[in-house]
Structures are given as C-alpha cells and as structure tokens.
C-alpha positions, 0 to 999 in steps of 0.5 A: 845038670843031666837035664837042666842047669840049676841056679845056686843061691849063695853068697857068690850068686852074682858070680855066674861063671867062675874059672879056677886054675885053668890050664889048657893044651892042644896036645903038647902045646899049652895055650892057657896057663893058670887062668883065674877069672869070674864073671857076674851075671848080666854084664858084658866082658871083653877078652882082648889080646894079640892073635894066639894069646888064648882068648878064643880058647878060653871062651870055648872052654865055657861051653866045651867047644874045645871037646870037638878038637882031638888031643885037647887036655885041661886041668882046673875047674869052670863053674857055671851056677856053682856047677863044674861043667866038666864033671862026668855027669854033665849033659853037654847038649844042655850046657850048650843050650844054656851057654850059646855061642856066636861065631866070627863069620856069620854062618846061617844054615842054608834054609829059610830065615824062619827055619834058621831061628826055629832050628834050635827049639825044634831040636829041643822038642818044641814042635807046635807051629804056634809056639815056634811062631812066637819064638821066631818072632820074639827072637827076631824082634830082640835082635832088631830085624823083625820089621825088615824080614817079617814078610819074607820069613821063607827067604833063604837066610843066605840071601841077606846081607852080612850084618843081617845074617849075623843078627839071624845067627844071634836070633838063632842062638837066643831062640833056645833061651840061653842065659850066657852068650859067648861071642867070638869076634862077631863083628870082624867080618862086618862093615862099620855101619853093621858093626855099630848096629851089632854093638848097640844091640849087644849093650841091650842084651845084658838086660837078659844075658851075660855076654862074653865077647872076644874082640881085637878092636880096643875101641869096641871093648871100651865102648860096650863092655863092663869089664875087660880081660887082657890075655898074653901068651896064654896068661891072664895079665889083667882083668878089671872094670873097663874104665880102669883097664883103659885109663889106669891099667895096673900092669905095664904090659897092659899099658903097652898093649892098649897104647900100641907099644906091645 
C-alpha cells in the first residue's frame, strides 16, 4: 500500500471495508466502542443517530482524517481491500486518493471551476492539458453539472449556488478516481430542491463507487441507502438492510429512534 491500493481476491472480496473491534478516543473521551461493521462494494450505507453518537468519527476513521486531531487514540482494525489502513507502511496520501471525502458544507477552493476539479489530478502528477480537460469534463458530467458550467469553466467556483458548489466538490473528489466515497451530511446545508438532486445523483454513484453517508435525515437514509447503521453513545446498535431496518428493527432502541421516541 506504499504506492497503491490493491484488490484482494478471496472469499470475502465483496466486503470492501471491514471494521473489527474499533475503539476510538479523543484524549480520554471514548467516542467509539467496539465497533464491528463491514461494507460491500458498490453499495450505499447510511450512518444515522443523534448528534455526538460517533457516526462522523467512524466515517473519518476510514480515510484517517482523525489523524489530524491531536491526542486521538484507537484500537482495533480497519481493513480496506483486505489491507490494514493503520499499518505503519500505509501511505496516507494514497489512501485518501482511494477513499475520497465530501464534507457537510460545500468547500470549493477560491479558484475557477476548472482548477477546482483539476486540483487533485495535478497533485497526483497529471500535468498534460489534454488529460486534465478529459478528467474535468468527465467528472463534471458524472455529477450532472457539465452542461450548466461548460461555457464558464474559468468562473470562480465560489460564485455558484450552494447545490452547484457541492457538486463541484464531489466532482473534485471523484476526479482522482477513488473507489470509496465518504459523505458527511452532504445535503444538510442545501435547500430541498438541491438536496433531491444530490440524492438522485448519489444513487447513481453506486454503479462506480461504494458510498458511505452520514445523515440526520431518516427519510434520506430510507430513500437512498442499501444498508443503514444506527449509532448511539459510541456504540453500533443495529446494522441491517434499509428496508428491514426501518420496517422490522431488531433492537428496541432502534425502533424508539426511528419513531421519534428516543
């Protein structure tokens, strides 16, 4: 994994991500407790639960964004394609290329639409204008915004609407060809119309990517995800296919949460 992520061909090859006995601390505060969870490739998984339950922390462990926070500590394993991503030899830059992230608030760079999308490929060594043009066009087409912006690629991305900015951020993420997309409440800052467009787009993404999304919106989770995980006080209370999760919850706490009693 020093130079690239490899795909392991074994009986568990459908399980692209496997989390085993994960505990995570911010200094002395334990925020994740003994998490076991696996994610199959080309699926959409929603993490739900009240604020402070650990779902965003769990999401960020999968591309080691928590490394940037001083005083963190973890135990357990996170395997991606069968490889321990916390092993000493792991190149974190390569990991974050393979596992892209989209944040809650649209955060385009203060540069043109074109340069936003081309930023990652340039960092990873792609310099030829022809190659960058293809990547930018394909990425913007994939997020469904190419026709709207193709004649103003030199326009600053900050001048776009919130929904368009979020699409630019997703295009910027997929421009480096990740295999997994992590999304931390990507529609919470958007209006209902923009939210619906992003949701429709996310359901299309699983044709090419595995998507894990943190959301407070239970209706959103039920609409777009194949499986749903419910976190509470740092524990994974229930993880099931989305239809069963919402219609036949196995845990009383899950039922209380989705019905608004918890």
